[in-house]
N, C-alpha and C positions, 0 to 999 in steps of 0.2 A: 162599435163599428161593424162587428160581425153581422148584426141584425139590420144594418143599413142597406144591405144588398150591394150591388155593384157600383153604387154611387159614392163618390168621394165627398168629404166635408164641404169643399167649394161648391158642389152642386146644391147641397142643402142650404148653404148661405145664399146662393143665387135664388133659390126658391123662396126663402124667407123675405129677402128684399124685394123680389119680384111680386110676392103676395102684397106687400105694402104698396107697391106701385099700382097694382091692379085695384086694390081697395080704393085708392085715391082716384084712379081713373073712373071707376064705376060710381062711387059715392061722394066724391069730392074730398077736400082736405079737412072739413069740419065734421068728421064722423064721430058720433058718440063711441065710447069705449066698449059698448055692449057687443057680444058676439053676433047677435041678430042684426045689428046695424052694420056690422063690418063683413057680413057673410057675402061670399061670391061663390058661384057655382063652379064645378069643374070645367065646364065649357068656357066660362068667363075667365077663369084663372089661366087656362091654356092660352087663350088669346092675349091676355095681359102679359104672360111670360114671353110670348113671341115678340110683342112690342118691346118689352124690357130688354130682351136679349139683343135685339137689333139696336136699341138705344145704347146699350152698354158696350157691345162688341162689334157693331157694324157688320162689315162683310165677313168677319171672323166668327160671327155668332154660331154658324153651323159647325165649324171645326171645334170650337170651344165646347159646345154641348155634346158633340160626338166623343170628344176626349173624356168627358164625364160619364160616358155610357148612356147618355140621354139621346135616344134615336127616334122617339115618337112621343106624342102627347100622353100615351099610356104610361110612359116613364114618369111624367110629372105626377100622375095619379098614384103610382106605386110609391113615389117619394112622399107624397102627402099622407098616404095611409100608413107608411112606415113611421112617420112622425106622430100620427094619431095613436098607433099601437104603443109608441114609446111615451105617450102622455104629454107630448110637446105641442100638440095641435088638436083642435076639436073640429068636428064636422056636425052638420045638422042630421036629423034622422033620415032625411031624404037623400043625402049625399051617398054616392056609391062609386066604385072604381070605374064602372061602365061610363060614367059621365065624362071621362077623359079619353075614351077610345075614339081614335080617328077624327079628332076635332079638325085637324088640318094635316096635310102632307108635309113632312119635314123637309123632303128634298125640294119642294117648291118654296116653302117658307124660308129655308136657309140654304140656298144653293151654294155649292162650293165655289170659292173665288177662282177665276180663270188664272191659269199659270201665265206668268210674265216671261 
Protein backbone atom coordinates (compact mmCIF):
# COMPACT_ATOMS: atom_id res chain seq x y z
CA UNK A 1 0.00 0.00 0.00
CA UNK A 2 2.93 2.33 0.64
CA UNK A 3 3.91 2.07 -3.02
CA UNK A 4 0.35 2.65 -4.22
CA UNK A 5 0.65 6.40 -3.76
CA UNK A 6 -2.23 8.47 -2.49
CA UNK A 7 -4.84 6.19 -4.06
CA UNK A 8 -6.92 3.81 -1.91
CA UNK A 9 -7.71 0.21 -2.89
CA UNK A 10 -11.20 1.24 -4.07
CA UNK A 11 -9.61 3.47 -6.71
CA UNK A 12 -7.55 0.57 -8.04
CA UNK A 13 -10.62 -1.67 -8.06
CA UNK A 14 -12.44 1.01 -10.05
CA UNK A 15 -9.50 1.17 -12.47
CA UNK A 16 -9.53 -2.61 -12.93
CA UNK A 17 -13.26 -2.83 -13.63
CA UNK A 18 -13.15 0.38 -15.67
CA UNK A 19 -10.40 -1.12 -17.83
CA UNK A 20 -12.63 -4.14 -18.54
CA UNK A 21 -15.46 -1.74 -19.43
CA UNK A 22 -13.16 0.20 -21.76
CA UNK A 23 -11.82 -2.92 -23.49
CA UNK A 24 -15.39 -4.04 -24.15
CA UNK A 25 -16.31 -0.55 -25.38
CA UNK A 26 -13.38 -0.45 -27.80
CA UNK A 27 -13.05 -4.08 -28.89
CA UNK A 28 -16.45 -5.62 -28.15
CA UNK A 29 -17.25 -8.49 -25.82
CA UNK A 30 -15.66 -11.29 -27.88
CA UNK A 31 -12.06 -10.17 -27.35
CA UNK A 32 -9.34 -12.83 -27.48
CA UNK A 33 -7.39 -13.15 -24.25
CA UNK A 34 -4.13 -11.91 -25.79
CA UNK A 35 -2.66 -8.68 -24.48
CA UNK A 36 -2.38 -7.21 -27.98
CA UNK A 37 -6.06 -7.86 -28.71
CA UNK A 38 -7.14 -6.27 -25.42
CA UNK A 39 -4.82 -3.25 -25.51
CA UNK A 40 -6.22 0.24 -25.12
CA UNK A 41 -4.23 3.47 -25.15
CA UNK A 42 -3.97 5.82 -22.20
CA UNK A 43 -6.23 8.24 -24.04
CA UNK A 44 -8.84 5.52 -24.68
CA UNK A 45 -8.64 4.29 -21.08
CA UNK A 46 -9.12 7.81 -19.72
CA UNK A 47 -12.24 8.26 -21.85
CA UNK A 48 -13.54 4.83 -20.90
CA UNK A 49 -12.99 5.56 -17.20
CA UNK A 50 -14.94 8.81 -17.54
CA UNK A 51 -17.83 6.90 -19.10
CA UNK A 52 -17.59 4.15 -16.47
CA UNK A 53 -17.48 6.62 -13.55
CA UNK A 54 -20.60 8.37 -14.77
CA UNK A 55 -22.32 5.02 -15.36
CA UNK A 56 -21.41 3.77 -11.87
CA UNK A 57 -21.78 6.93 -9.78
CA UNK A 58 -23.88 9.37 -11.79
CA UNK A 59 -23.68 12.90 -10.45
CA UNK A 60 -21.47 11.67 -7.60
CA UNK A 61 -18.69 10.55 -9.97
CA UNK A 62 -16.63 13.69 -9.33
CA UNK A 63 -16.89 13.59 -5.54
CA UNK A 64 -16.10 9.85 -5.48
CA UNK A 65 -13.01 10.25 -7.66
CA UNK A 66 -11.85 13.28 -5.68
CA UNK A 67 -12.26 11.34 -2.43
CA UNK A 68 -9.87 8.76 -3.91
CA UNK A 69 -7.36 11.55 -4.73
CA UNK A 70 -8.07 11.19 -8.44
CA UNK A 71 -8.23 14.76 -9.71
CA UNK A 72 -7.11 14.45 -13.32
CA UNK A 73 -6.47 11.96 -16.07
CA UNK A 74 -2.80 11.96 -15.06
CA UNK A 75 -3.87 10.21 -11.85
CA UNK A 76 -5.28 7.36 -13.94
CA UNK A 77 -1.90 7.09 -15.62
CA UNK A 78 -0.03 7.08 -12.32
CA UNK A 79 -2.29 4.31 -11.06
CA UNK A 80 -1.74 2.25 -14.23
CA UNK A 81 2.03 2.60 -13.99
CA UNK A 82 1.94 1.79 -10.25
CA UNK A 83 0.23 -1.48 -11.20
CA UNK A 84 2.78 -2.07 -13.96
CA UNK A 85 5.63 -1.49 -11.49
CA UNK A 86 3.99 -3.97 -9.10
CA UNK A 87 3.77 -6.57 -11.90
CA UNK A 88 -0.04 -6.54 -11.87
CA UNK A 89 -0.58 -4.94 -15.28
CA UNK A 90 1.32 -4.76 -18.55
CA UNK A 91 1.71 -2.02 -21.12
CA UNK A 92 3.00 -1.99 -24.67
CA UNK A 93 6.40 -0.55 -25.52
CA UNK A 94 4.71 2.57 -26.86
CA UNK A 95 2.69 3.33 -23.72
CA UNK A 96 3.87 6.15 -21.52
CA UNK A 97 2.57 8.26 -18.66
CA UNK A 98 2.27 11.26 -20.99
CA UNK A 99 -0.57 9.44 -22.79
CA UNK A 100 -2.75 10.27 -19.79
CA UNK A 101 -1.91 13.97 -19.47
CA UNK A 102 -4.82 16.39 -19.93
CA UNK A 103 -7.06 14.01 -21.84
CA UNK A 104 -10.01 16.03 -20.53
CA UNK A 105 -10.76 18.55 -17.80
CA UNK A 106 -12.05 16.86 -14.65
CA UNK A 107 -14.07 19.89 -13.58
CA UNK A 108 -15.98 19.79 -16.87
CA UNK A 109 -16.29 16.00 -17.05
CA UNK A 110 -17.36 15.61 -13.41
CA UNK A 111 -19.01 18.83 -12.23
CA UNK A 112 -19.86 19.00 -8.58
CA UNK A 113 -23.59 18.53 -7.97
CA UNK A 114 -25.47 21.69 -7.11
CA UNK A 115 -26.38 22.12 -3.46
CA UNK A 116 -30.06 21.57 -2.76
